[in-house]
N, C-alpha and C positions, 0 to 999 in steps of 0.2 A: 391321582390314583393312589390308594392306600393298600398296602399289603399287610395283612394280619396273620402272623404265623404263631401257632401254638407249639409248646414244647413236646407234648406227648406224641403227636403224629410224626414229628421229626425224629424222635428217639426210636419209635417203632420202625420207621423206615430204615434208619441206620442199622438197627439190630437185625432186621430181616435181610438186608444186603450182606451184613457181616456173617450171618449164619449160612447164607448161600455160598459165600466165598470160602469161609472157614467153618465147616460143620462142628468142629470141636469147641467153637466159641459159644455154642448153645448153653452149656453148663454155666459158664461165666456170666453170660448175659442174663440168664434166668436168676442166678444167685444175686447179681448186682441189682436187678429190678426188685427182687423181694426185700433185699436189705434197704434200699432207698424208700420203698413204700412203707416198710415197717418203721423206719426212723421218722418219716414224715407223719405217719399215724400217731406215733408216740408224742411228737411235738405239737400235735393238734392242727396240722395243715391238711385239709381235705384235698383229695386229688380230683 
């Protein structure tokens, strides 16, 4: 039996739980997401 996990669903699940527990985290999570996506886009790594 092989388990294949992808990174994006795990990150989104963790972010969702974090927002439910600490609503003020939303600003930091969104900012971090945008920064990571922007840096990966500049480096040529498609998501």
